MDTraj code that builds the backbone (N, CA, C; nanometers):
import mdtraj as md
import numpy as np

residues = "MET GLY SER LEU PHE TRP LEU TYR THR PHE ALA VAL MET ALA PHE GLY MET PHE LEU LEU VAL PRO VAL LYS LYS ILE MET ASP PHE PHE SER MET GLY LEU VAL PHE GLY ALA MET LEU ALA LEU ALA ILE MET PHE VAL GLY GLN ASN VAL LEU ASN LEU TRP VAL ILE ARG GLU PRO LEU VAL ASN ILE ALA GLY PHE ASP LEU LEU LEU THR LEU ASP TRP PHE PHE ALA VAL VAL VAL PHE THR ASN TYR ILE LYS PHE PHE SER HIS ASN TRP SER THR LEU ALA VAL TYR ILE LEU LEU PHE ALA ALA ALA ALA THR THR ALA ASN ASN ILE LEU ILE HIS PHE GLY TYR TRP ILE ASN LEU ASN TRP SER SER ALA ALA THR PHE LEU LEU ALA LEU GLY ALA HIS LEU ALA MET SER ALA TYR LEU LEU LEU ARG GLY ASN ILE PRO ARG PRO GLY LYS ILE ILE".split()
xyz = np.array([
    [0.0836, -0.1184, 0.0000],
    [0.0000, 0.0000, 0.0000],
    [0.0881, 0.1248, 0.0000],
    [0.2018, 0.1197, 0.0690],
    [0.2990, 0.2279, 0.0638],
    [0.2438, 0.3620, 0.1081],
    [0.2924, 0.4655, 0.0438],
    [0.2556, 0.6004, 0.0837],
    [0.1107, 0.6346, 0.0500],
    [0.0456, 0.5533, -0.0340],
    [-0.0961, 0.5778, -0.0624],
    [-0.1838, 0.5554, 0.0610],
    [-0.1283, 0.4894, 0.1610],
    [-0.1996, 0.4707, 0.2870],
    [-0.2503, 0.6041, 0.3402],
    [-0.1667, 0.7076, 0.3322],
    [-0.2051, 0.8391, 0.3836],
    [-0.3200, 0.8990, 0.3035],
    [-0.3231, 0.8738, 0.1745],
    [-0.4335, 0.9215, 0.0911],
    [-0.5622, 0.8474, 0.1267],
    [-0.5514, 0.7183, 0.1500],
    [-0.6692, 0.6390, 0.1887],
    [-0.7259, 0.6857, 0.3230],
    [-0.6381, 0.7085, 0.4201],
    [-0.6871, 0.7544, 0.5508],
    [-0.7521, 0.8918, 0.5385],
    [-0.6931, 0.9776, 0.4569],
    [-0.7504, 1.1108, 0.4336],
    [-0.8905, 1.0983, 0.3733],
    [-0.9048, 1.0123, 0.2740],
    [-1.0351, 0.9941, 0.2078],
    [-1.1379, 0.9361, 0.3048],
    [-1.0986, 0.8396, 0.3860],
    [-1.1911, 0.7789, 0.4824],
    [-1.2342, 0.8812, 0.5866],
    [-1.1402, 0.9602, 0.6376],
    [-1.1733, 1.0619, 0.7373],
    [-1.2663, 1.1686, 0.6785],
    [-1.2388, 1.2121, 0.5564],
    [-1.3244, 1.3130, 0.4922],
    [-1.4643, 1.2571, 0.4693],
    [-1.4713, 1.1353, 0.4189],
    [-1.6005, 1.0708, 0.3933],
    [-1.6795, 1.0556, 0.5238],
    [-1.6110, 1.0139, 0.6294],
    [-1.6756, 0.9981, 0.7592],
    [-1.7314, 1.1296, 0.8105],
    [-1.6542, 1.2372, 0.7950],
    [-1.7024, 1.3675, 0.8401],
    [-1.8274, 1.4090, 0.7628],
    [-1.8255, 1.3907, 0.6307],
    [-1.9408, 1.4295, 0.5502],
    [-2.0631, 1.3425, 0.5792],
    [-2.0408, 1.2188, 0.6237],
    [-2.1529, 1.1338, 0.6643],
    [-2.2122, 1.1769, 0.7986],
    [-2.1267, 1.2214, 0.8898],
    [-2.1689, 1.2481, 1.0260],
    [-2.2102, 1.3922, 1.0541],
    [-2.1642, 1.4857, 0.9718],
    [-2.1875, 1.6273, 1.0001],
    [-2.2508, 1.6943, 0.8787],
    [-2.3627, 1.7649, 0.8972],
    [-2.4232, 1.8380, 0.7856],
    [-2.3274, 1.9444, 0.7296],
    [-2.3362, 1.9691, 0.6000],
    [-2.2434, 2.0607, 0.5330],
    [-2.2462, 2.1996, 0.5969],
    [-2.3636, 2.2489, 0.6329],
    [-2.3712, 2.3816, 0.6967],
    [-2.2923, 2.3842, 0.8269],
    [-2.3016, 2.2774, 0.9034],
    [-2.2276, 2.2692, 1.0296],
    [-2.0765, 2.2600, 1.0045],
    [-2.0382, 2.1935, 0.8968],
    [-1.8956, 2.1854, 0.8620],
    [-1.8420, 2.3264, 0.8402],
    [-1.9192, 2.4082, 0.7710],
    [-1.8770, 2.5466, 0.7476],
    [-1.8722, 2.6251, 0.8797],
    [-1.9675, 2.5989, 0.9697],
    [-1.9682, 2.6665, 1.0997],
    [-1.8457, 2.6298, 1.1834],
    [-1.8009, 2.5063, 1.1715],
    [-1.6902, 2.4566, 1.2525],
    [-1.5572, 2.4559, 1.1782],
    [-1.5525, 2.5196, 1.0618],
    [-1.4313, 2.5186, 0.9796],
    [-1.3113, 2.5745, 1.0555],
    [-1.3305, 2.6880, 1.1236],
    [-1.2171, 2.7488, 1.1944],
    [-1.1694, 2.6614, 1.3105],
    [-1.2628, 2.5954, 1.3795],
    [-1.2226, 2.5021, 1.4865],
    [-1.1390, 2.3886, 1.4286],
    [-1.1852, 2.3314, 1.3166],
    [-1.1119, 2.2231, 1.2530],
    [-0.9750, 2.2672, 1.2048],
    [-0.9689, 2.3886, 1.1557],
    [-0.8415, 2.4398, 1.1052],
    [-0.7418, 2.4641, 1.2186],
    [-0.7877, 2.5328, 1.3247],
    [-0.6965, 2.5688, 1.4333],
    [-0.6660, 2.4502, 1.5239],
    [-0.7715, 2.3867, 1.5801],
    [-0.7508, 2.2783, 1.6757],
    [-0.7255, 2.1441, 1.6079],
    [-0.7491, 2.1354, 1.4791],
    [-0.7247, 2.0125, 1.4054],
    [-0.5946, 2.0202, 1.3282],
    [-0.6008, 2.0786, 1.2100],
    [-0.4863, 2.0774, 1.1187],
    [-0.3662, 2.1539, 1.1727],
    [-0.3871, 2.2757, 1.2224],
    [-0.2720, 2.3560, 1.2667],
    [-0.2087, 2.3005, 1.3943],
    [-0.2927, 2.2569, 1.4885],
    [-0.2380, 2.1974, 1.6106],
    [-0.1644, 2.0680, 1.5785],
    [-0.2219, 1.9858, 1.4914],
    [-0.1553, 1.8608, 1.4514],
    [-0.0230, 1.8897, 1.3814],
    [-0.0208, 1.9915, 1.2972],
    [0.1028, 2.0287, 1.2284],
    [0.2100, 2.0686, 1.3292],
    [0.1725, 2.1493, 1.4288],
    [0.2687, 2.1906, 1.5316],
    [0.3167, 2.0712, 1.6138],
    [0.2235, 1.9847, 1.6534],
    [0.2604, 1.8669, 1.7331],
    [0.3517, 1.7750, 1.6528],
    [0.3172, 1.7527, 1.5267],
    [0.3993, 1.6634, 1.4438],
    [0.5394, 1.7208, 1.4245],
    [0.5480, 1.8499, 1.3977],
    [0.6787, 1.9117, 1.3749],
    [0.7647, 1.9038, 1.5008],
    [0.7091, 1.9452, 1.6132],
    [0.7860, 1.9448, 1.7381],
    [0.8187, 1.8019, 1.7811],
    [0.7200, 1.7131, 1.7757],
    [0.7409, 1.5756, 1.8202],
    [0.8425, 1.5002, 1.7372],
    [0.8375, 1.5191, 1.6059],
    [0.9282, 1.4437, 1.5197],
    [1.0611, 1.5149, 1.4978],
    [1.0586, 1.6431, 1.4675],
    [1.1813, 1.7112, 1.4252],
    [1.2588, 1.7779, 1.5380],
    [1.1910, 1.8202, 1.6432],
    [1.2597, 1.8889, 1.7518],
    [1.2943, 1.7917, 1.8650],
    [1.1959, 1.7141, 1.9087],
    [1.2167, 1.6251, 2.0229],
    [1.2513, 1.4811, 1.9852],
    [1.2399, 1.4462, 1.8580],
    [1.2690, 1.3102, 1.8104],
    [1.1934, 1.2035, 1.8892],
    [1.0627, 1.2243, 1.9044],
    [0.9800, 1.1304, 1.9793],
    [0.9289, 1.0166, 1.8928],
    [0.9115, 1.0406, 1.7636],
    [0.8589, 0.9402, 1.6726],
    [0.9072, 0.9679, 1.5310],
    [0.8807, 0.8729, 1.4435],
    [0.9137, 0.8857, 1.3011],
    [0.7931, 0.8403, 1.2212],
    [0.7598, 0.9151, 1.1177],
    [0.6528, 0.8788, 1.0253],
    [0.7178, 0.8186, 0.9017],
    [0.6702, 0.7013, 0.8608],
    [0.7283, 0.6335, 0.7451],
    [0.6424, 0.6544, 0.6210],
    [0.7084, 0.6611, 0.5080],
    [0.6481, 0.6671, 0.3746],
    [0.5456, 0.7794, 0.3573],
    [0.5839, 0.9043, 0.3860],
    [0.4880, 1.0132, 0.3656],
    [0.4582, 1.0327, 0.2169],
    [0.3336, 1.0612, 0.1854],
    [0.2927, 1.0887, 0.0474],
    [0.3188, 1.2352, 0.0142],
    [0.2748, 1.3252, 0.1014],
    [0.2992, 1.4682, 0.0860],
    [0.3920, 1.5070, 0.2016],
    [0.5217, 1.4994, 0.1767],
    [0.6229, 1.5139, 0.2794],
    [0.6387, 1.6601, 0.3204],
    [0.6077, 1.6877, 0.4467],
    [0.6302, 1.8190, 0.5061],
    [0.7188, 1.7961, 0.6282],
    [0.8442, 1.8327, 0.6185],
    [0.9393, 1.8195, 0.7293],
    [0.9482, 1.6765, 0.7814],
    [0.9341, 1.5787, 0.6933],
    [0.9511, 1.4395, 0.7318],
    [0.8248, 1.3660, 0.7711],
    [0.7119, 1.4352, 0.7775],
    [0.5861, 1.3680, 0.8076],
    [0.4856, 1.4024, 0.6995],
    [0.3745, 1.3293, 0.7001],
    [0.2773, 1.3443, 0.5930],
    [0.1779, 1.4558, 0.6226],
    [0.1630, 1.5477, 0.5288],
    [0.0675, 1.6578, 0.5435],
    [-0.0755, 1.6056, 0.5564],
    [-0.1074, 1.4985, 0.4843],
    [-0.2434, 1.4442, 0.4905],
    [-0.2767, 1.3934, 0.6299],
    [-0.1771, 1.3429, 0.7019],
    [-0.1997, 1.2970, 0.8397],
    [-0.2405, 1.4145, 0.9279],
    [-0.1767, 1.5277, 0.9109],
    [-0.2138, 1.6443, 0.9918],
    [-0.3512, 1.6969, 0.9513],
    [-0.3835, 1.6893, 0.8234],
    [-0.5143, 1.7359, 0.7773],
    [-0.6269, 1.6434, 0.8219],
    [-0.5970, 1.5166, 0.8487],
    [-0.6986, 1.4233, 0.8985],
    [-0.7624, 1.4739, 1.0268],
    [-0.6857, 1.5434, 1.1086],
    [-0.7384, 1.5897, 1.2365],
    [-0.8381, 1.7030, 1.2180],
    [-0.8355, 1.7712, 1.1036],
    [-0.9399, 1.8695, 1.0731],
    [-1.0761, 1.8014, 1.0798],
    [-1.0871, 1.6865, 1.0126],
    [-1.2135, 1.6141, 1.0064],
    [-1.2582, 1.5670, 1.1446],
    [-1.1635, 1.5136, 1.2218],
    [-1.1969, 1.4637, 1.3559],
    [-1.2446, 1.5765, 1.4476],
    [-1.1821, 1.6930, 1.4386],
    [-1.2216, 1.8058, 1.5236],
    [-1.3598, 1.8579, 1.4844],
    [-1.3912, 1.8589, 1.3565],
    [-1.5246, 1.9021, 1.3140],
    [-1.6304, 1.8072, 1.3702],
    [-1.6056, 1.6778, 1.3659],
    [-1.6997, 1.5803, 1.4221],
    [-1.7102, 1.6003, 1.5741],
    [-1.5976, 1.6137, 1.6421],
    [-1.5958, 1.6365, 1.7867],
    [-1.6779, 1.7604, 1.8218],
    [-1.6553, 1.8702, 1.7502],
    [-1.7231, 1.9968, 1.7783],
    [-1.8728, 1.9880, 1.7498],
    [-1.9103, 1.9140, 1.6476],
    [-2.0513, 1.9023, 1.6127],
    [-2.1318, 1.8294, 1.7205],
    [-2.0755, 1.7259, 1.7797],
    [-2.1512, 1.6422, 1.8728],
    [-2.1308, 1.6749, 2.0198],
    [-2.0350, 1.7598, 2.0540],
    [-2.0082, 1.7864, 2.1952],
    [-2.1279, 1.8486, 2.2652],
    [-2.2082, 1.9246, 2.1941],
    [-2.3238, 1.9911, 2.2580],
    [-2.4232, 1.8906, 2.3147],
    [-2.4287, 1.7700, 2.2578],
    [-2.5206, 1.6676, 2.3074],
    [-2.4707, 1.6025, 2.4364],
    [-2.3422, 1.6207, 2.4655],
    [-2.2814, 1.5548, 2.5805],
    [-2.2370, 1.6521, 2.6880],
    [-2.2673, 1.7803, 2.6707],
    [-2.2164, 1.8798, 2.7649],
    [-2.3202, 1.9233, 2.8677],
    [-2.4274, 1.8485, 2.8832],
    [-2.5311, 1.8885, 2.9788],
    [-2.4922, 1.8589, 3.1231],
    [-2.4037, 1.7627, 3.1436],
    [-2.3493, 1.7416, 3.2778],
    [-2.2032, 1.6996, 3.2655],
    [-2.1314, 1.7168, 3.3762],
    [-1.9861, 1.6958, 3.3740],
    [-1.9483, 1.5517, 3.3421],
    [-2.0269, 1.4564, 3.3887],
    [-1.9883, 1.3161, 3.3683],
    [-1.9979, 1.2765, 3.2210],
    [-2.1041, 1.3167, 3.1526],
    [-2.1132, 1.2804, 3.0101],
    [-2.0094, 1.3562, 2.9277],
    [-1.9812, 1.4802, 2.9668],
    [-1.8767, 1.5560, 2.8968],
    [-1.7405, 1.4885, 2.9151],
    [-1.7130, 1.4434, 3.0377],
    [-1.5862, 1.3748, 3.0651],
    [-1.5752, 1.2457, 2.9842],
    [-1.6817, 1.1691, 2.9775],
    [-1.6807, 1.0444, 2.8993],
    [-1.6588, 1.0748, 2.7514],
    [-1.7259, 1.1780, 2.6998],
    [-1.7108, 1.2165, 2.5593],
    [-1.5658, 1.2531, 2.5277],
    [-1.5055, 1.3337, 2.6139],
    [-1.3659, 1.3738, 2.5936],
    [-1.2736, 1.2521, 2.6025],
    [-1.2962, 1.1659, 2.7012],
    [-1.2138, 1.0454, 2.7161],
    [-1.2270, 0.9525, 2.5954],
    [-1.3480, 0.9407, 2.5402],
    [-1.3675, 0.8550, 2.4225],
    [-1.2901, 0.9072, 2.3021],
    [-1.2894, 1.0374, 2.2814],
    [-1.2137, 1.0919, 2.1687],
    [-1.0632, 1.0777, 2.1899],
    [-1.0168, 1.0945, 2.3139],
    [-0.8750, 1.0739, 2.3429],
    [-0.8375, 0.9269, 2.3203],
    [-0.9263, 0.8362, 2.3606],
    [-0.9017, 0.6932, 2.3376],
    [-0.9035, 0.6610, 2.1883],
    [-0.9928, 0.7252, 2.1127],
    [-0.9976, 0.7022, 1.9681],
    [-0.8689, 0.7499, 1.9007],
    [-0.8170, 0.8635, 1.9446],
    [-0.6902, 0.9132, 1.8887],
    [-0.5761, 0.8166, 1.9204],
    [-0.5758, 0.7629, 2.0410],
    [-0.4735, 0.6661, 2.0797],
    [-0.4867, 0.5374, 1.9985],
    [-0.6091, 0.4940, 1.9757],
    [-0.6328, 0.3740, 1.8940],
    [-0.5856, 0.3967, 1.7509],
    [-0.6153, 0.5141, 1.6960],
    [-0.5696, 0.5456, 1.5601],
    [-0.4173, 0.5426, 1.5535],
    [-0.3515, 0.5980, 1.6549],
    [-0.2060, 0.5956, 1.6593],
    [-0.1531, 0.4532, 1.6685],
    [-0.2189, 0.3684, 1.7479],
    [-0.1762, 0.2284, 1.7591],
    [-0.1956, 0.1523, 1.6286],
    [-0.2968, 0.1880, 1.5522],
    [-0.3156, 0.1265, 1.4205],
    [-0.2009, 0.1655, 1.3282],
    [-0.1619, 0.2922, 1.3308],
    [-0.0476, 0.3364, 1.2502],
    [0.0798, 0.2628, 1.2904],
    [0.0985, 0.2428, 1.4204],
    [0.2155, 0.1689, 1.4696],
    [0.2099, 0.0244, 1.4215],
    [0.0936, -0.0367, 1.4321],
    [0.0780, -0.1770, 1.3921],
    [0.1141, -0.1993, 1.2452],
    [0.0727, -0.1089, 1.1594],
    [0.1005, -0.1238, 1.0167],
    [0.2363, -0.0675, 0.9761],
    [0.3124, -0.0147, 1.0707],
    [0.4485, 0.0290, 1.0445],
    [0.4615, 0.1683, 0.9853],
    [0.3569, 0.2485, 0.9901],
    [0.3641, 0.3837, 0.9360],
    [0.4073, 0.4855, 1.0407],
    [0.4074, 0.4462, 1.1661],
    [0.4482, 0.5316, 1.2768],
    [0.5408, 0.4496, 1.3645],
    [0.6555, 0.5058, 1.3986],
    [0.7513, 0.4370, 1.4847],
    [0.7789, 0.5255, 1.6058],
    [0.7460, 0.4745, 1.7242],
    [0.7763, 0.5471, 1.8479],
    [0.9230, 0.5311, 1.8814],
    [0.9908, 0.6417, 1.9054],
    [1.1297, 0.6378, 1.9496],
    [1.1355, 0.6613, 2.1005],
    [1.0927, 0.7760, 2.1430],
    [1.0902, 0.8120, 2.2857],
    [0.9473, 0.8519, 2.3235],
    [0.8541, 0.7707, 2.2864],
    [0.7121, 0.8017, 2.3002],
    [0.6384, 0.6733, 2.3329],
    [0.5150, 0.6839, 2.3816],
    [0.4369, 0.5648, 2.4149],
    [0.2898, 0.5908, 2.3889],
    [0.2109, 0.4849, 2.3949],
    [0.0664, 0.4996, 2.3791],
    [0.0067, 0.5793, 2.4943],
    [0.0611, 0.5628, 2.6130],
    [0.0123, 0.6402, 2.7278],
    [0.0363, 0.7893, 2.7049],
    [0.1521, 0.8236, 2.6497],
    [0.1819, 0.9638, 2.6199],
    [0.0881, 1.0169, 2.5111],
    [0.0581, 0.9329, 2.4131],
    [-0.0369, 0.9727, 2.3087],
    [-0.1729, 1.0017, 2.3696],
    [-0.2172, 0.9145, 2.4604],
    [-0.3462, 0.9346, 2.5264],
    [-0.3478, 1.0659, 2.6049],
    [-0.2414, 1.0930, 2.6797],
    [-0.2360, 1.2162, 2.7587],
    [-0.2327, 1.3406, 2.6702],
    [-0.1597, 1.3342, 2.5615],
    [-0.1563, 1.4459, 2.4666],
    [-0.2942, 1.4682, 2.4052],
    [-0.3596, 1.3605, 2.3631],
    [-0.4940, 1.3711, 2.3048],
    [-0.5939, 1.4216, 2.4082],
    [-0.5811, 1.3745, 2.5309],
    [-0.6696, 1.4206, 2.6379],
    [-0.6526, 1.5708, 2.6597],
    [-0.5294, 1.6171, 2.6633],
    [-0.5028, 1.7597, 2.6796],
    [-0.5599, 1.8422, 2.5653],
    [-0.5445, 1.7932, 2.4435],
    [-0.5974, 1.8660, 2.3271],
    [-0.7496, 1.8731, 2.3319],
    [-0.8148, 1.7623, 2.3678],
    [-0.9608, 1.7615, 2.3736],
    [-1.0139, 1.8419, 2.4924],
    [-0.9410, 1.8443, 2.6014],
    [-0.9784, 1.9305, 2.7131],
    [-0.9671, 2.0779, 2.6731],
    [-0.8611, 2.1117, 2.5998],
    [-0.8438, 2.2502, 2.5542],
    [-0.9567, 2.2905, 2.4592],
    [-0.9924, 2.2018, 2.3678],
    [-1.1038, 2.2321, 2.2759],
    [-1.2334, 2.2509, 2.3525],
    [-1.2586, 2.1633, 2.4477],
    [-1.3816, 2.1707, 2.5260],
    [-1.3856, 2.2984, 2.6079],
    [-1.2749, 2.3327, 2.6702],
    [-1.2690, 2.4559, 2.7489],
    [-1.2932, 2.5776, 2.6599],
    [-1.2340, 2.5779, 2.5432],
    [-1.2551, 2.6879, 2.4486],
    [-1.4032, 2.7005, 2.4122],
    [-1.4654, 2.5888, 2.3805],
    [-1.6074, 2.5909, 2.3430],
    [-1.6957, 2.6334, 2.4602],
    [-1.6621, 2.5896, 2.5809],
    [-1.7374, 2.6298, 2.7000],
    [-1.7224, 2.7793, 2.7281],
    [-1.5995, 2.8279, 2.7228],
    [-1.5736, 2.9686, 2.7532],
    [-1.6338, 3.0623, 2.6488],
    [-1.6400, 3.0177, 2.5258],
    [-1.6997, 3.1000, 2.4198],
    [-1.8517, 3.0908, 2.4183],
    [-1.9069, 2.9989, 2.4961],
    [-2.0512, 2.9837, 2.5012],
    [-2.1076, 2.9062, 2.3828],
    [-2.0226, 2.8331, 2.3116],
    [-2.0678, 2.7554, 2.1963],
    [-2.1422, 2.6283, 2.2370],
    [-2.1194, 2.5828, 2.3592],
    [-2.1903, 2.4656, 2.4104],
    [-2.2447, 2.5013, 2.5478],
    [-2.3530, 2.4351, 2.5891],
    [-2.4089, 2.4657, 2.7214],
    [-2.3127, 2.4258, 2.8330],
    [-2.3074, 2.5091, 2.9350],
    [-2.2238, 2.4774, 3.0507],
    [-2.2894, 2.3632, 3.1299],
    [-2.2118, 2.2605, 3.1640],
    [-2.2703, 2.1506, 3.2420],
    [-2.3329, 2.2006, 3.3704],
    [-2.4518, 2.1468, 3.4005],
    [-2.5282, 2.1969, 3.5136],
    [-2.4996, 2.1279, 3.6452],
    [-2.4646, 1.9995, 3.6399],
    [-2.4452, 1.9286, 3.7659],
    [-2.3562, 1.8070, 3.7428],
    [-2.3036, 1.7568, 3.8517],
    [-2.2213, 1.6360, 3.8469],
    [-2.3109, 1.5202, 3.8834],
    [-2.3093, 1.4170, 3.8002],
    [-2.3901, 1.2979, 3.8290],
    [-2.2986, 1.1905, 3.8823],
])
top = md.Topology()
chain = top.add_chain()
for i, resn in enumerate(residues, 1):
    res = top.add_residue(resn, chain, resSeq=i)
    for name in ("N", "CA", "C"):
        top.add_atom(name, md.element.get_by_symbol(name[0]), res)
traj = md.Trajectory(xyz[None], top)
């Protein structure tokens, strides 16, 4: 499959987003996807791979500083889906916490799939670190959405 793997993942992520999120909502959440998805992923990939030497990406299709640009753009789609559905889970702290944990776990699972197929090699990194990084990113997105009033503030702890 080689470097086309990145094109396939990009196509699957885009298709999934268009299945799960109405086009109007995609436009509403475009800036969230761009900033917290693609741009944050680009910064994390650059620092993690080129500055700290935590991991290596193999066989990039669109090589940007040693990693695949399509991989960073995949997170645009995931953030749009996350942003679209968070309002349904933000009515209380426990469901919001579960929602955030599920997305962090999904990011960790996606990373483990990349490791399994040999497209991602951890050097000084682990799945636990991936989970914590994803958890931090999703907490930051949630806090941003809460502070901006884009989602209802949780009313009580269950």
